[in-house]
Each structure stands twice: as structure tokens, then as C-alpha cells.
C-alpha positions in Angstrom: 67.9 66.1 78.1 68.2 63.3 75.2 66.1 63.4 72.3 64.3 59.5 72.3 62.4 58.1 69.4 59.7 55.7 71.0 58.1 53.4 68.3 54.9 51.8 69.8 54.1 54.5 72.1 50.3 54.1 72.2 50.4 50.6 73.5 50.4 49.6 77.2 53.9 49.4 77.5 54.6 52.5 75.1 52.5 54.5 77.4 54.3 53.6 80.5 57.8 53.9 78.9 56.8 57.4 77.4 55.5 58.5 80.9 58.7 57.5 82.4 61.1 59.0 80.1 59.3 61.8 78.9 59.9 63.2 82.5 63.4 63.6 81.7 63.8 63.6 78.0 62.5 64.6 74.6 60.3 61.7 73.3 59.3 61.5 69.8 56.5 59.1 69.3 55.8 57.1 66.1 53.4 54.1 65.5 51.3 52.4 62.8 48.1 54.6 63.8 49.0 56.9 66.3 52.0 59.1 67.6 53.7 62.4 66.2 54.7 60.1 63.3 53.2 57.4 61.4 55.3 54.4 60.3 54.9 50.7 60.2 58.3 49.3 60.9 57.9 46.3 59.0 58.1 48.3 55.9 61.9 49.5 55.3 60.8 52.4 53.4 58.7 53.6 55.9 61.3 53.5 58.5 63.6 55.4 56.3 61.0 58.2 55.6 60.6 58.3 59.6 64.3 58.8 60.4 64.6 61.2 57.5 62.0 63.1 59.1 63.1 62.9 62.9 66.9 63.1 62.2 69.5 62.4 64.7 68.5 61.1 68.1 70.2 59.8 71.1 68.1 56.6 71.7 65.7 54.4 69.9 63.3 52.7 71.8 60.7 49.9 70.4 57.6 48.4 72.4 55.9 47.3 69.1 55.4 44.0 67.5 52.9 41.4 66.7 53.1 37.6 66.8 50.6 35.0 66.1 49.2 32.8 68.9 47.8 29.6 68.1 47.9 25.6 68.2 51.0 24.2 66.5 49.3 21.5 64.8 47.1 23.8 62.9 49.5 26.6 62.4 50.1 27.7 59.0 53.4 29.2 57.7 51.9 32.5 56.7 50.7 32.6 60.6 54.0 31.7 62.0 55.4 34.2 59.4 53.7 37.2 60.9 55.9 37.5 64.0 58.8 36.9 62.1 58.2 39.6 59.5 56.5 42.2 62.3 58.1 41.7 65.6 61.3 40.3 64.8 62.6 41.7 61.4 60.7 44.8 62.0 62.8 45.6 65.1 65.8 44.1 63.5 65.3 46.5 60.5 64.7 49.5 63.3 68.1 48.5 64.4 70.0 48.4 61.2 68.7 51.5 60.0 68.8 53.4 63.2 72.2 52.9 64.0 73.0 55.3 61.3 70.7 58.0 62.8 72.2 57.6 66.3 74.7 60.1 67.9 77.7 58.9 69.4 77.2 56.9 72.5 73.4 56.3 71.8 71.3 53.3 72.2 68.9 50.8 71.0 66.2 49.1 72.9 64.1 46.3 71.7 61.3 44.3 73.3 61.4 40.5 73.4 59.5 38.5 76.2 59.4 35.9 78.7 58.2 33.1 76.3 61.9 33.2 75.0 62.8 31.2 78.1 59.3 29.9 79.5 57.4 28.6 76.5 53.6 28.1 76.6 51.0 25.9 74.6 50.0 28.2 71.5 53.1 30.3 71.9 55.7 28.6 69.6 55.8 31.4 67.1 56.3 33.8 70.1 58.9 32.0 71.8 60.9 31.7 68.2 60.6 35.3 67.9 61.5 36.5 71.3 64.6 34.3 71.5 65.6 35.6 68.0 65.3 39.2 69.0 67.5 38.4 72.3 70.0 36.5 70.1 70.2 39.5 67.5 70.9 41.8 70.7 73.8 39.9 72.2 75.3 39.4 68.6 74.9 43.3 67.7 76.5 44.6 70.7 79.7 43.4 70.1 79.7 45.1 66.8 78.2 48.3 67.0 80.4 51.2 66.5 80.9 54.7 67.9 79.9 53.5 71.6 76.6 52.5 70.4 74.6 50.1 72.9 71.9 47.7 72.2 69.5 45.9 74.9 66.4 44.2 75.1 63.4 44.2 77.6 61.8 41.1 78.1 58.6 41.2 80.6 56.2 38.7 81.7 52.6 39.4 81.2 51.9 42.8 82.2 48.9 43.3 84.6 47.1 45.9 82.4 46.9 43.5 79.6 46.1 40.1 81.9 42.2 40.5 81.1 43.1 39.9 77.4 46.3 37.8 77.6 46.0 36.2 80.9 44.4 32.8 79.6 47.5 32.2 77.6 49.7 32.6 80.9 48.1 30.1 83.3 50.0 30.5 86.7 52.3 33.4 85.3 52.4 36.3 87.7 51.9 39.7 86.1 53.9 42.9 86.5 52.7 46.2 86.2 53.6 48.4 83.0 55.2 51.2 85.5 57.7 48.7 86.5 58.5 47.4 83.2 59.0 50.8 82.1 61.9 51.2 84.5 64.0 48.5 82.6 63.7 50.7 79.3 65.1 53.6 81.6 67.9 51.2 82.8 68.7 50.4 79.1 68.6 54.2 77.7 70.0 56.0 80.8 72.4 53.4 81.9 75.9 52.0 80.5 75.4 48.3 79.6 75.1 46.7 76.3 74.1 43.3 75.0 71.8 42.6 77.9 68.4 41.2 78.2 66.7 42.7 81.1 64.1 40.5 82.3 61.4 41.9 84.4 59.3 39.0 86.1 
């Protein structure tokens, strides 16, 4: 049984990932407002405190991260910066610090999204952030020491969230969160690194 730190366990994807991995592993949950531990991964100090409390783990999984959706013509730098600071740099900081707390052969799994390769109106910030996460994963994979691995999961719109986000994704087919969770399982329990698992 592996010890896994799951960031964002209270969200739609996080709950599905916890249900999947929790059947076979010791899953420790963390989030801004819920979970065994509280931590805002956009704050480096909070992450440092989190890892100090949790200690060594075999895998780190992130299903968290916020981005701004809105028309490019009226988007402010502050709105665009939300996704850069939260979903992008939050997950990058998680990987940079987390590698020090991974046991040999451990893994990091981050979350990007379909907008990295399938842009939509009002999604310029999300497309930028998701593509940057995937670029980071591919680059980090060739440098991580001690057999550490890093991958990203890139889902399309999740069925359970379609009521809220469906209007942003006209014509996109949704996928159940349970099916997306299996991509996280592949990343954690498999052997590949530098991969982007696209679930569409």
C-alpha cells in the first residue's frame, strides 16, 4: 500500500480520484477548505507546512486549480493572472517542493485540461495555463532524479460538472469523473513519465 497525498480531494475530480486510489492505498487529503490537512498550494509557505506535517510519500496527486473564464477583449491582467498564480504556479510549486518528500520511484500527477489543445471562446487564460502545465511536465520528466516520475491528466469536461460548465463547451462530449480517475490511477500505479493522459 502506497502513501499518497491528494490535493483537491473535495472537488468533483478529487472525490473520484480518492475513491479509486483509496481502495488500494493510504490517501491523505488536503485542500483550501477541506481535507485531512488545510493548504492553499498557491502559497509556498502553506505547502512547506503541509509537507512538514505529512512527511515522506510515494505519490503526489493534484486535482486542484482555478482559472478565469471570460472574453479576451475585456480581460484584465489581474484576471489572467489568476490561473497563472493558482493552477499553474500552484501545481509547479507543488512539484518543486514535493520532489523532496517523495520516496525513490515516487510520482507526481498534475491536472491540465482539454483547452490546452482545443481552445474555446472565453478560455484564453485556461488554454495558456493548461498548455504550460503540460510543457512543465514533459520538461521536468527528463530531470527528476531517483526514478521519480511526473505526468499530467488532461480531461475534457466532466459529466458531473456539465450543468455548470457545459455552456462554455458547446458540442464537447463529457466524460464521467470515474473514468477520468482511471487516468490518475495509470499515472500513480504505472511506470511512464512525461506523459499527458488525455481523457476525452
